[in-house]
C-alpha positions in Angstrom: 47.5 3.9 -11.0 45.6 4.1 -7.6 43.4 7.1 -8.2 43.3 7.2 -4.6 47.0 7.5 -3.8 47.1 9.8 -6.8 44.8 12.5 -5.3 46.8 12.3 -1.9 50.0 13.2 -4.1 48.8 15.7 -5.6 46.9 17.2 -2.7 50.0 16.9 -0.6 51.9 18.6 -3.9 49.4 21.4 -4.1 49.8 22.0 -0.3 53.4 22.3 -0.2 53.9 23.9 -3.7 57.0 21.1 -4.4 57.1 17.8 -5.8 60.5 17.5 -3.8 59.4 18.4 -0.5 56.6 15.7 -1.2 59.1 13.3 -1.9 61.4 14.1 1.0 57.9 13.4 3.3 57.6 9.9 1.6 61.0 9.2 1.6 60.7 8.6 -2.5 62.5 10.0 -5.4 61.0 13.0 -6.8 60.4 11.3 -10.4 57.9 9.1 -8.4 55.7 12.3 -7.2 56.0 13.9 -10.5 55.0 10.6 -12.3 52.3 10.1 -10.0 50.6 13.6 -10.5 51.3 13.2 -14.9 49.7 9.9 -14.7 46.3 11.8 -13.2 46.6 14.4 -15.2 46.9 12.1 -18.4 43.9 10.3 -16.8 41.8 13.4 -16.4 43.1 15.1 -19.6 43.5 18.5 -17.9 46.2 20.2 -16.6 46.0 20.6 -13.0 49.8 22.1 -11.9 51.4 24.8 -13.9 55.2 24.2 -13.5 57.8 26.6 -13.9 61.6 26.7 -13.4 61.0 28.3 -9.9 57.7 27.4 -8.7 54.3 25.2 -8.9 51.0 26.9 -9.2 47.6 25.0 -9.5 45.7 26.1 -12.5 42.0 26.8 -12.1 40.7 23.0 -12.6 43.5 22.2 -10.5 42.3 24.7 -7.8 38.4 23.3 -8.0 40.0 19.2 -8.3 42.1 20.1 -4.9 38.8 20.8 -2.9 37.0 18.0 -4.3 40.1 15.8 -3.5 39.6 16.7 -0.2 36.2 15.9 0.4 36.5 12.6 -1.3 39.3 11.4 1.0 37.8 12.7 4.0 35.1 10.4 3.1 37.2 7.7 2.3 38.8 7.8 5.5 36.0 8.1 7.6 34.3 5.4 6.1 37.5 3.1 6.5 37.7 4.3 10.4 34.1 3.3 11.0 34.5 -0.1 9.3 37.7 -0.8 11.1 36.1 -0.1 14.5 38.8 2.0 15.2 36.5 3.8 17.7 37.6 0.8 20.1 41.2 0.0 18.5 42.5 2.8 17.2 45.8 2.0 14.9 48.0 3.7 12.5 50.9 6.3 12.7 50.5 9.9 14.8 53.0 12.1 14.0 53.3 14.9 17.0 55.1 18.0 18.1 55.4 18.5 21.6 57.3 21.6 23.5 60.9 20.3 25.0 60.6 20.6 28.4 56.5 19.8 28.9 57.4 17.1 26.5 59.8 15.3 28.0 58.3 15.9 31.6 54.6 15.1 30.9 53.6 14.0 27.8 56.2 11.7 27.1 55.0 9.6 30.0 51.4 9.8 28.8 52.2 9.0 25.2 53.7 5.9 26.9 50.6 5.1 28.6 48.5 5.7 25.7 50.7 3.2 23.4 50.1 0.6 26.4 46.6 1.2 26.1 46.2 1.4 22.1 49.2 -0.9 21.1 48.2 -0.7 17.6 49.1 3.0 17.5 52.6 4.2 16.4 53.9 7.9 17.2 56.6 9.7 15.6 57.2 12.7 18.3 59.0 16.0 17.3 60.4 17.5 20.7 61.0 21.5 19.9 59.7 24.8 21.2 59.6 26.1 17.7 56.1 26.8 15.8 55.8 24.3 13.5 53.4 24.2 10.0 51.6 21.0 10.4 50.6 21.2 6.6 54.1 21.5 5.6 55.9 19.4 7.8 53.1 16.6 7.6 52.2 16.5 11.1 48.8 15.2 12.4 49.3 17.0 15.7 50.8 19.8 17.9 50.8 20.5 21.6 51.5 24.1 22.1 51.4 26.1 25.8 50.4 29.8 25.2 48.5 32.9 26.6 47.0 33.6 23.0 46.5 31.6 19.6 46.6 32.8 16.0 43.0 33.4 15.1 43.2 31.0 12.0 44.6 28.0 14.4 42.2 24.8 14.7 42.9 24.1 18.2 41.2 22.2 21.5 42.3 23.4 24.6 43.1 20.3 26.6 44.6 22.1 29.9 46.2 24.9 31.7 49.2 25.8 33.4 50.2 29.1 35.8 53.4 31.3 35.6 54.9 31.6 39.1 57.7 33.6 40.2 60.1 31.6 42.4 63.5 32.2 44.1 65.5 29.3 46.1 65.3 30.2 50.0 69.2 30.6 49.7 68.7 33.7 47.8 65.8 35.2 49.7 68.0 34.9 52.9 70.7 37.1 51.0 68.8 39.3 49.2 65.3 39.6 51.0 61.8 38.2 49.6 60.0 41.2 47.2 56.8 42.2 48.3 55.8 43.9 45.1 56.7 43.3 41.7 58.2 47.0 41.1 61.0 45.9 43.7 62.2 43.2 40.8 64.0 46.2 39.5 67.7 46.0 40.2 67.3 42.2 41.2 69.3 39.4 39.5 66.5 37.9 37.6 66.7 34.5 35.2 65.0 35.3 31.4 63.1 33.1 29.4 64.0 33.8 25.7 61.8 35.5 23.9 58.8 35.8 25.8 60.2 37.5 28.8 62.8 40.6 27.0 59.8 43.0 27.7 59.4 41.9 31.1 57.3 39.8 33.8 53.5 41.1 33.9 51.7 40.8 36.9 47.9 41.6 37.9 48.1 45.0 40.2 44.9 46.2 41.6 42.9 44.9 38.8 45.0 45.4 35.8 47.9 43.6 34.1 51.2 45.3 34.1 54.4 44.6 32.6 57.3 45.3 34.7 60.7 45.4 33.5 63.5 42.8 34.3 67.1 42.1 33.8 69.5 39.7 34.6 72.8 38.0 33.4 71.6 34.5 32.4 68.9 34.2 29.7 68.0 30.9 28.1 64.8 29.3 25.9 64.6 26.1 28.0 63.0 26.6 31.7 64.6 23.4 32.7 68.0 25.3 32.8 66.7 28.5 34.2 64.9 26.4 37.2 68.5 25.0 37.5 70.2 28.4 37.7 67.2 29.4 40.2 67.7 26.4 42.6 71.4 27.1 43.1 70.6 30.9 44.0 71.4 32.6 40.9 68.5 34.4 41.0 64.6 35.1 40.7 62.5 33.3 37.6 59.2 33.0 36.0 58.6 29.7 35.2 55.2 27.6 34.1 53.9 25.3 37.2 54.7 22.3 34.9 58.0 22.8 35.4 58.7 24.0 38.8 55.9 22.8 40.6 57.9 19.9 41.7 60.9 22.0 42.9 58.0 24.0 45.3 57.0 20.9 46.7 60.6 19.7 47.3 61.5 23.2 48.8 64.2 24.3 46.9 62.7 27.1 45.6 60.2 29.2 47.1 57.1 30.8 45.4 57.1 34.6 45.9 54.9 37.5 44.8 51.4 35.4 45.7 49.1 38.6 45.9 50.2 39.5 42.4 48.7 36.8 39.5 50.6 36.2 36.3 48.7 35.3 33.3 47.6 31.7 32.9 48.4 29.7 30.0 46.5 27.4 27.9 47.4 24.1 26.5 46.6 23.4 23.4 46.4 20.6 20.3 46.8 22.0 17.2 45.1 20.3 14.5 45.8 21.0 10.7 42.9 22.7 9.8 42.7 21.6 6.0 42.4 17.8 6.2 40.0 15.1 8.0 41.3 14.3 11.5 41.6 10.5 11.7 39.9 8.5 14.7 43.4 7.9 16.2 44.2 11.2 16.7 41.1 12.6 17.8 41.4 9.6 20.6 44.8 10.8 21.6 43.6 14.3 21.8 41.0 13.4 24.2 43.3 10.8 26.2 45.6 13.9 26.8 42.8 16.3 27.8 41.7 13.6 30.2 44.7 13.5 31.8 45.8 16.7 32.2 42.7 19.4 32.4 42.1 22.6 33.9 43.3 21.5 37.3 46.4 19.7 36.3 47.9 16.7 38.3 51.3 18.6 38.8 49.7 21.7 40.9 50.6 20.0 44.3 49.2 21.5 47.5 52.3 23.3 48.1 51.8 25.3 45.0 49.3 28.4 46.0 46.1 28.8 44.2 45.8 32.1 42.9 42.6 33.8 41.7 42.5 34.2 37.5 44.6 36.6 36.2 44.0 36.5 32.5 41.7 34.8 30.2 43.1 33.1 26.9 42.0 35.3 23.7 39.6 33.9 21.2 40.4 30.8 19.7 38.8 28.9 16.9 37.7 25.3 18.9 38.0 21.9 16.6 
């Protein structure tokens, strides 16, 4: 029995609450996982996991042993990282979840650059807008864009983006350009789901107000809404990482520039219960250096607005 491998498997079973889930993650038979845990219990001569037909739970001895396993495995990985010189030459697998549009437009090229710079690193990239559970899904890192984080999230802010209201020149020629957010009532608006169901927020006289909006087209993908905006279907609110290139090309125009919208933080979310490998930390540093608080996609034609709202408190890793 490899003691460290058994400890890692026990820790994953404890975190996921399922032998089958760990087996799926590791692509092995469930019996392999149960035998490893049983062998560890036999070696320790103590019951670590109480099994029933429907669920698993840690015994008091198992809970205490789990905390020791975490401490030991953190030290082992840190020692291996230092001895392997990974600070200069990171190696190993990084499993990462990224938002769909931002991932395809901006993160994919940056991750390719990272691969070229560090050829011994490999990645598995999940493009999705859903909120993932890093521990349950065995992920090392998730990139998320939000005005607020859960208080329990362990995250590092690696950049920012702003929300802008835009419309095509053709739409504005036909319907006129609104000069105040309240004029959006009755306009055809293109809505991002689920964030914009309650309306669009604008800073008016120093107070953030939400103005109701309505429209025939609703979607959970910003690129689809941008295409509809370009083709004159209505007004949309998009983050600059989606709409900046269209503004630069003149396909859409920024409107309501006197009324800032909330700023969104770009965050690297990390598992809060385990050691973060050096390769993951290096990737986070790399992305922060390439994105930053004045991201490269915000061109000279994207009007800078005064800050509208700061991100709420978050735990920094």
